[in-house]
N, C-alpha and C positions, 0 to 999 in steps of 0.2 A: 775699852768702856763698852756698857753695853746700850743695844741698839734704843730700848726703851730710856737710859740715860741721857742718848743722842736727841731723842725727842726733848724731853723734858727742856735740856739746855740751849735748843736751837733758835737760834734769834724769831722773834715776834716777825710775821707778817705784817704789814700796816693793813688796816681795812679796805681799802680798795683793793687791792693783792687778793683777799680772801673772798672778794665776791664770787657766787659763781651766779652766770647768769640762768635764770629760771628758761624751762623749755616755751615753747610758742603754745602748748596746748594746753595754756591757764585755765583752770576752771572760771566759772564765771562767778560773782560773789556779793549781790544784791540781796538786800532786804525784801523780807515781801513786800507787796501790792497794799497800798491804803485802802481799797475794798472792793466792793468785787465788780463796782461801775467802772473799774482803773483798770482790772481784768478783763472784763469785757470789749474795752474801747481798742484795749492791745489786742486783741485776739482776730476783732474787728479788720484793725488799719491792717493787719496780718494777712488775714485770709482773702481780703479784698484784692491787694493789691498781688498775692499770689496765683488769685483766680485770674486777674486782667493781663497777668503777664506770664501766664501759665507754659507758653512756649519760649519764655526766654531763660538761659542760663549764665547772662553773666550782670547777675544783681546778687548783694547779700542782703535781707530784712531780718530782723530780731528784735524784741520786745525784754524790758529789764534785762540785759544782760552786759556784763563790764565789758568796757573799753578799756584796755591797757596802753598808757601811749610816755611812759617814761623813756626820757633821752638816754639813760642807764640802764633800761631794760630791766627794771627790776620791779617784782610784781606787789613791792611794797610800799610803792609812790607812784603819785600821778596816773587815776584811774578814774573811772566816771561811768555809772550806768543808767544812759536815758531810757526814756520808758519805751521808746520805739525812734530807729534809726536804717536809714536805707544807705549802704555803698554801692557807688554803679562800679561798673566792670571789673567785678567781683567772681571770681568763682560762687554760682549757687551750691553750698554743699553745707552740710552740717556741723555747728564751730562751738565750742563749751565758753567763749566768748572771742572777743576781737582783740589782736594782739598788733599794734601798730606795726613793731618793728617785724613782724613775720608773714605782715600783709603790705608787702615793699612802699609802707610808709602811707599807707592809704587811711584817711579819715572819714566818716560819713559826710553824705551827700546833704543827707538832709536829717534832722533832728525833728522831733515831735514830743514835748515833756507835756506829762498831766499833772496838772496841780492840785495841792492837796492844802490843807492848813498847816502840815509840817514841812512841805518843799516849797510853797510859793514863794518866801521869798529870795531861796536860794534859785529855783529856775529863772525866776525875775532878775537877777543879781547876779551873782558868782559864775554860776552856769552858763548864761547867757554871754558873759567876758570870756570866758574858758571858749566856748563854741568860737565866736567870734576870734580871740586873738589866737589860741593855740589851734585849734580843731580847723579853724578855716572853714568851717560848714557853710554851702551859700547859704542853704535855706533853713530858718528855724521858726516853730512852732511852737504856741502853747495852748493849752485847753484846760479849762476846769468843768468835769464832769458833770459837778452838783452845781455851779452856778452859770454856765455856760460859757463865760469868758473866753473869747479865742482872739490870738493875735498872732500876727507873721512877720519875718526880718527877712531880708534878702540882701546878702553881703556886700557890698559898692565902692570898694576902692580899700577894703580893707576893714570898713565900718558897718556896720546893722541898720539898714532902715527899713522903715514900716511900710508892711505890703496894704497898697490901699485893695478895699472890698469892691467888687464889681455891684451891680443895683441888686443881685442874689444875698450879697454880703461873705460871699465866696473871696477866699486868698487863692493869688495862683501860685503854683511851684514849678518852679520854671526847672526844678532838676527832674522832677515826676514827671511834665507834661501834663500836670493833670489843676484841677480845682481843689481846693479843702474847702470845707463848709459845713454849717451844723445842720441837720436834719434830725426829726423825731428826737433833740436831744443826743443827738450821738456825732460823731467828728469821723465824716463821710467823705469821700473822691470822688470828682466830678470830671468827666471827660471835657474838652475842649467846647465839643457842641452841647454841653449841659448836660450830657445823659449821667443818672446816678451810676456810678460803677458797683456792680450787684458782688454779692455775696455766692459761692457755688449754691448754695441756696435760695436763694432767690431767682437766680439764673436758673435753674430746676424749675422752680413754682413759673417762671414765666416761659418758659419753655412749654410745661403741659398748659398752661393759660392758653398760649398760641394753637397749641395741637386741639384743642375743645375749641377753640373757636374757628380754627378750621374745621373741625366734625362739623361742627354747629351748621356753619358754610355749606359742606355739602351735604348736609342732610336739607336745608332748607331749598337746594338747588333739584335735590332726589324729589322733592314732596312738590316744586313748582312743575318740574316734568312732567312728575305725573298727575297732575293737578289739568298739565295740558293736554296731555293723552288724553285723557276721560273728557276732556270738554270737544276733543275734536273726533270722539268715538261719536259722543251724542250728537252732534252736528250733523254727520255721514248718517247717521240713523237717521234722524230728520230726513235730510237729503233726499234720503231712498224712499220712506212713507209719502215724499211729495213726487216721486217718483223720477226723480234726479237720478239719472245714472252716472257713475262712480267709475273711475280704472282705478288696477289695483294700488296705486301708487298715493292714493288720495284719502 
């Protein structure tokens, strides 16, 4: 009997036996963002955190990236793409997606969803339930770049509880050790001391402003010293006119 005929008459394998687990470097498979506001907000969250934590290598932050979490390690089931998430105690390296079974079972420590007309219902309902019950993500926030709706939750005993805003209206992220709050119609980070976490560009502008302030201070001091020197010269000349003898140090 030919080898081809042997293959044709072989006993079929069950669907489970035919499963081929996909590799861990699965590409992200997320739809386009709803608007330029959503894109700008994601980029803002990422670059501010990366700048603040530029000396750290123990976290992974991403935006609009697929998280694969199938217990059967299947790409075709159980995946979500948060608008922004951070995983702590993870290698800071580029990834095509976040594949839970290739990352020691780690899920995000914080997730931020950006609401839109097409996603708000899912973000407030189904995704919140998944992040609570399956991901067990400690901090979950949502923000609407259009309406500026902003809410946050922290996981306590397996249930999400509303975070209460401080006097500035900011919400505390226990996982990041930072506040999140709306400023200039954008979601920003704030330090525990209440300082805005800047972008690299804002940080450069602040450094330039400090340098300019220092330059102006030094110039003011130079002018003051010069004015004092000339005043002393005039005083010395007047004293000599009056016959007052001055030593060389005066």
